[in-house]
C-alpha positions as a LaTeX table, in Angstrom:
\begin{tabular}{lrrr}
\hline
Residue & $x$ (\AA) & $y$ (\AA) & $z$ (\AA) \\
\hline
Unk1 & 41.40 & $-14.42$ & 55.29 \\
Unk2 & 41.34 & $-18.18$ & 54.52 \\
Unk3 & 39.54 & $-20.63$ & 56.79 \\
Unk4 & 39.06 & $-24.30$ & 55.95 \\
Unk5 & 36.91 & $-26.43$ & 58.25 \\
Unk6 & 36.75 & $-30.23$ & 57.95 \\
Unk7 & 37.57 & $-30.13$ & 54.22 \\
Unk8 & 37.48 & $-33.52$ & 52.51 \\
Unk9 & 38.25 & $-34.35$ & 48.88 \\
Unk10 & 37.83 & $-37.92$ & 47.65 \\
Unk11 & 38.87 & $-39.31$ & 44.27 \\
Unk12 & 37.69 & $-42.69$ & 42.99 \\
Unk13 & 40.05 & $-44.73$ & 40.86 \\
Unk14 & 38.25 & $-47.87$ & 39.77 \\
Unk15 & 37.21 & $-49.68$ & 42.92 \\
Unk16 & 39.59 & $-47.68$ & 45.08 \\
Unk17 & 38.78 & $-44.53$ & 47.05 \\
Unk18 & 41.61 & $-42.05$ & 47.58 \\
Unk19 & 41.11 & $-39.45$ & 50.30 \\
Unk20 & 43.30 & $-36.67$ & 48.89 \\
Unk21 & 42.16 & $-34.36$ & 51.71 \\
Unk22 & 40.95 & $-35.92$ & 54.92 \\
Unk23 & 39.23 & $-33.46$ & 57.25 \\
Unk24 & 41.55 & $-30.47$ & 56.77 \\
Unk25 & 41.28 & $-27.59$ & 59.25 \\
Unk26 & 43.42 & $-24.59$ & 58.37 \\
Unk27 & 43.45 & $-20.83$ & 58.94 \\
Unk28 & 45.74 & $-18.53$ & 56.93 \\
Unk29 & 45.74 & $-14.86$ & 57.86 \\
Unk30 & 45.96 & $-12.02$ & 55.37 \\
Unk31 & 49.56 & $-11.21$ & 54.49 \\
Unk32 & 51.07 & $-14.53$ & 55.62 \\
Unk33 & 53.85 & $-16.33$ & 53.74 \\
Unk34 & 53.14 & $-20.05$ & 53.95 \\
Unk35 & 54.79 & $-23.11$ & 52.44 \\
Unk36 & 52.91 & $-26.41$ & 52.07 \\
Unk37 & 55.28 & $-29.36$ & 51.89 \\
Unk38 & 55.01 & $-33.10$ & 51.62 \\
Unk39 & 55.86 & $-36.06$ & 49.40 \\
Unk40 & 54.13 & $-36.77$ & 46.11 \\
Unk41 & 50.54 & $-37.82$ & 46.75 \\
Unk42 & 50.34 & $-36.13$ & 50.15 \\
Unk43 & 47.50 & $-33.84$ & 49.03 \\
Unk44 & 49.37 & $-30.55$ & 48.91 \\
Unk45 & 48.42 & $-29.63$ & 45.32 \\
Unk46 & 44.82 & $-30.70$ & 45.92 \\
Unk47 & 44.75 & $-28.42$ & 48.96 \\
Unk48 & 46.11 & $-25.52$ & 46.88 \\
Unk49 & 43.48 & $-26.17$ & 44.19 \\
Unk50 & 40.70 & $-26.07$ & 46.79 \\
Unk51 & 42.06 & $-22.83$ & 48.25 \\
Unk52 & 42.27 & $-21.39$ & 44.74 \\
Unk53 & 38.71 & $-22.45$ & 43.86 \\
Unk54 & 40.00 & $-24.65$ & 41.06 \\
Unk55 & 38.56 & $-27.71$ & 42.78 \\
Unk56 & 35.52 & $-28.18$ & 44.96 \\
Unk57 & 35.67 & $-30.20$ & 48.21 \\
Unk58 & 33.29 & $-33.08$ & 48.78 \\
Unk59 & 32.51 & $-31.88$ & 52.28 \\
Unk60 & 33.48 & $-29.15$ & 54.72 \\
Unk61 & 33.38 & $-25.36$ & 54.66 \\
Unk62 & 35.70 & $-22.84$ & 53.01 \\
Unk63 & 35.51 & $-19.19$ & 54.05 \\
Unk64 & 37.42 & $-16.54$ & 52.11 \\
Unk65 & 37.52 & $-13.03$ & 53.54 \\
Unk66 & 34.66 & $-13.96$ & 55.87 \\
Unk67 & 32.34 & $-15.31$ & 53.16 \\
Unk68 & 31.44 & $-18.97$ & 52.63 \\
Unk69 & 32.55 & $-19.78$ & 49.07 \\
Unk70 & 31.96 & $-23.53$ & 49.33 \\
Unk71 & 28.50 & $-23.58$ & 47.78 \\
Unk72 & 28.95 & $-20.81$ & 45.20 \\
Unk73 & 28.12 & $-21.67$ & 41.60 \\
Unk74 & 30.99 & $-22.17$ & 39.14 \\
Unk75 & 30.33 & $-18.70$ & 37.70 \\
Unk76 & 30.39 & $-17.10$ & 41.14 \\
Unk77 & 33.55 & $-18.96$ & 42.11 \\
Unk78 & 35.21 & $-17.83$ & 38.87 \\
Unk79 & 34.39 & $-14.21$ & 39.73 \\
Unk80 & 35.86 & $-14.55$ & 43.23 \\
Unk81 & 38.93 & $-16.26$ & 41.77 \\
Unk82 & 39.52 & $-13.43$ & 39.28 \\
Unk83 & 39.09 & $-10.74$ & 41.93 \\
Unk84 & 41.09 & $-12.23$ & 44.79 \\
Unk85 & 43.48 & $-14.99$ & 43.69 \\
Unk86 & 46.50 & $-15.21$ & 41.42 \\
Unk87 & 48.17 & $-18.46$ & 40.31 \\
Unk88 & 51.73 & $-19.39$ & 39.38 \\
Unk89 & 52.38 & $-22.93$ & 38.11 \\
Unk90 & 55.46 & $-25.03$ & 37.47 \\
Unk91 & 54.64 & $-25.28$ & 33.75 \\
Unk92 & 53.89 & $-21.56$ & 33.29 \\
Unk93 & 50.58 & $-22.12$ & 31.39 \\
Unk94 & 51.20 & $-19.26$ & 28.97 \\
Unk95 & 49.22 & $-19.07$ & 25.72 \\
Unk96 & 51.79 & $-20.08$ & 23.04 \\
Unk97 & 50.44 & $-17.91$ & 20.23 \\
Unk98 & 50.33 & $-14.74$ & 22.34 \\
Unk99 & 53.29 & $-12.45$ & 23.03 \\
Unk100 & 54.53 & $-11.79$ & 26.55 \\
Unk101 & 52.58 & $-8.51$ & 26.62 \\
Unk102 & 49.42 & $-10.18$ & 25.32 \\
Unk103 & 49.67 & $-12.96$ & 27.92 \\
Unk104 & 49.95 & $-10.38$ & 30.70 \\
Unk105 & 47.07 & $-8.38$ & 29.23 \\
Unk106 & 44.69 & $-11.34$ & 28.99 \\
Unk107 & 43.14 & $-11.08$ & 32.51 \\
Unk108 & 42.50 & $-7.37$ & 31.91 \\
Unk109 & 40.65 & $-8.15$ & 28.67 \\
Unk110 & 38.53 & $-10.75$ & 30.46 \\
Unk111 & 37.63 & $-8.07$ & 33.03 \\
Unk112 & 36.63 & $-5.64$ & 30.23 \\
Unk113 & 39.15 & $-3.02$ & 31.34 \\
Unk114 & 39.49 & $-0.13$ & 28.88 \\
Unk115 & 42.33 & $-0.42$ & 26.30 \\
Unk116 & 44.21 & 2.67 & 27.49 \\
Unk117 & 44.31 & 1.43 & 31.08 \\
Unk118 & 45.25 & $-2.06$ & 29.90 \\
Unk119 & 48.26 & $-0.73$ & 27.99 \\
Unk120 & 49.44 & 1.37 & 30.93 \\
Unk121 & 49.13 & $-1.51$ & 33.39 \\
Unk122 & 50.81 & $-4.02$ & 31.08 \\
Unk123 & 53.70 & $-1.63$ & 30.37 \\
Unk124 & 54.17 & $-1.04$ & 34.11 \\
Unk125 & 54.07 & $-4.79$ & 34.86 \\
Unk126 & 56.59 & $-5.63$ & 32.14 \\
Unk127 & 58.93 & $-2.94$ & 33.43 \\
Unk128 & 58.54 & $-4.13$ & 37.03 \\
Unk129 & 59.50 & $-7.67$ & 36.04 \\
Unk130 & 62.32 & $-6.58$ & 33.70 \\
Unk131 & 60.49 & $-7.82$ & 30.60 \\
Unk132 & 60.09 & $-4.64$ & 28.55 \\
Unk133 & 62.55 & $-5.84$ & 25.89 \\
Unk134 & 60.67 & $-9.16$ & 25.65 \\
Unk135 & 57.17 & $-7.66$ & 25.31 \\
Unk136 & 56.68 & $-8.84$ & 21.73 \\
Unk137 & 58.28 & $-12.27$ & 22.09 \\
Unk138 & 56.16 & $-15.42$ & 22.26 \\
Unk139 & 56.76 & $-18.00$ & 25.02 \\
Unk140 & 58.84 & $-20.26$ & 22.76 \\
Unk141 & 61.25 & $-17.34$ & 22.30 \\
Unk142 & 61.73 & $-16.81$ & 26.04 \\
Unk143 & 63.94 & $-18.54$ & 28.59 \\
Unk144 & 62.36 & $-20.51$ & 31.44 \\
Unk145 & 62.98 & $-17.69$ & 33.89 \\
Unk146 & 61.47 & $-15.13$ & 31.51 \\
Unk147 & 58.39 & $-17.30$ & 31.00 \\
Unk148 & 57.91 & $-17.62$ & 34.75 \\
Unk149 & 58.26 & $-13.85$ & 35.15 \\
Unk150 & 55.58 & $-13.37$ & 32.48 \\
Unk151 & 53.39 & $-15.85$ & 34.36 \\
Unk152 & 53.88 & $-13.93$ & 37.63 \\
Unk153 & 53.14 & $-10.62$ & 35.91 \\
Unk154 & 49.94 & $-12.10$ & 34.49 \\
Unk155 & 48.97 & $-13.61$ & 37.86 \\
Unk156 & 49.32 & $-10.26$ & 39.62 \\
Unk157 & 48.05 & $-7.82$ & 36.96 \\
Unk158 & 44.60 & $-7.70$ & 38.64 \\
Unk159 & 46.29 & $-7.10$ & 42.04 \\
Unk160 & 44.97 & $-10.18$ & 43.86 \\
Unk161 & 45.09 & $-10.37$ & 47.64 \\
Unk162 & 46.48 & $-13.94$ & 47.55 \\
Unk163 & 49.07 & $-15.51$ & 45.27 \\
Unk164 & 49.20 & $-19.32$ & 45.05 \\
Unk165 & 52.34 & $-20.91$ & 43.62 \\
Unk166 & 52.54 & $-24.64$ & 42.82 \\
Unk167 & 56.20 & $-25.74$ & 42.49 \\
Unk168 & 57.04 & $-22.34$ & 40.93 \\
Unk169 & 60.74 & $-23.17$ & 40.46 \\
Unk170 & 60.31 & $-26.81$ & 39.43 \\
Unk171 & 61.35 & $-26.24$ & 35.80 \\
Unk172 & 64.14 & $-23.75$ & 36.57 \\
Unk173 & 67.79 & $-24.10$ & 37.55 \\
Unk174 & 68.85 & $-23.06$ & 41.04 \\
Unk175 & 69.99 & $-19.53$ & 40.17 \\
Unk176 & 66.93 & $-18.62$ & 38.11 \\
Unk177 & 64.68 & $-20.30$ & 40.69 \\
Unk178 & 66.17 & $-18.09$ & 43.40 \\
Unk179 & 65.44 & $-15.01$ & 41.27 \\
Unk180 & 61.83 & $-16.10$ & 40.79 \\
Unk181 & 61.40 & $-16.68$ & 44.53 \\
Unk182 & 62.82 & $-13.22$ & 45.21 \\
Unk183 & 60.12 & $-11.77$ & 42.93 \\
Unk184 & 57.38 & $-13.70$ & 44.73 \\
Unk185 & 58.73 & $-12.66$ & 48.12 \\
Unk186 & 58.84 & $-9.01$ & 47.04 \\
Unk187 & 55.13 & $-9.28$ & 46.27 \\
Unk188 & 54.61 & $-10.75$ & 49.74 \\
Unk189 & 56.49 & $-7.85$ & 51.30 \\
Unk190 & 54.09 & $-5.48$ & 49.54 \\
Unk191 & 51.17 & $-7.14$ & 51.38 \\
Unk192 & 50.17 & $-10.10$ & 49.20 \\
Unk193 & 49.35 & $-13.39$ & 50.94 \\
Unk194 & 51.79 & $-15.92$ & 49.47 \\
Unk195 & 51.16 & $-19.68$ & 49.59 \\
Unk196 & 53.80 & $-21.92$ & 48.00 \\
Unk197 & 53.46 & $-25.66$ & 47.44 \\
Unk198 & 56.81 & $-27.42$ & 47.15 \\
Unk199 & 58.62 & $-30.68$ & 47.86 \\
Unk200 & 61.90 & $-28.75$ & 48.12 \\
Unk201 & 62.80 & $-28.33$ & 51.81 \\
Unk202 & 65.22 & $-25.47$ & 51.11 \\
Unk203 & 62.55 & $-23.59$ & 49.20 \\
Unk204 & 59.87 & $-24.32$ & 51.80 \\
Unk205 & 62.12 & $-23.13$ & 54.62 \\
Unk206 & 62.10 & $-19.60$ & 53.15 \\
Unk207 & 58.46 & $-19.17$ & 54.21 \\
Unk208 & 57.49 & $-17.79$ & 57.60 \\
Unk209 & 55.10 & $-20.68$ & 58.26 \\
Unk210 & 55.59 & $-24.31$ & 57.26 \\
Unk211 & 52.71 & $-26.74$ & 56.82 \\
Unk212 & 53.59 & $-30.42$ & 56.38 \\
Unk213 & 51.18 & $-32.89$ & 54.76 \\
Unk214 & 51.03 & $-36.66$ & 54.52 \\
Unk215 & 48.22 & $-38.92$ & 53.26 \\
Unk216 & 45.74 & $-36.06$ & 52.92 \\
Unk217 & 46.27 & $-34.73$ & 56.43 \\
Unk218 & 48.17 & $-31.84$ & 57.98 \\
Unk219 & 50.83 & $-33.43$ & 60.18 \\
Unk220 & 52.82 & $-30.30$ & 61.02 \\
Unk221 & 52.25 & $-26.55$ & 61.26 \\
Unk222 & 55.17 & $-24.43$ & 62.46 \\
Unk223 & 56.10 & $-20.75$ & 62.36 \\
\hline
\end{tabular}
């Protein structure tokens, strides 16, 4: 499903050149559960952003479902991203002025899905994530765990084939974090490819495949 070949991403900070990704080669099959681990600055979040088409590599080739997406225009990459990839972030990234239901509905509106279908899908998603009684609450009125559940519901409302999570429990206590991971893993069990970036070894060990990064390179890949 995901194939990266000789992917390089370079950032320039003044006179310094930082090779955030240095010739990455990586294959991730459909339906895998993968953790990407490493210290701060190892390149793991940059790698996730490239996989999620949020960042463009400086060189190399990225194939998604057999198609080269490296040279697509920003508009074309945005379309692929909407159709195939969901994102869950540490900081939730919910729209503060929208209710939980409206946040979940937003991707459906952007895809011009009919109102009746939108309502049915949002209601089903809120029920699935135990958020029905919080449908009309704004993010500031929700707990951290509830906000992350809203974010997961929004990320999966278009039924993406891959779900990318960047430190998804970083702002949650251990108990709520475990509940959030159980939700993500349930999505994996239903067939979704799950890729989790974390610096937490306990969290990373839950995955079926563990990729270790250091200084922009993959230094370990174990199942």
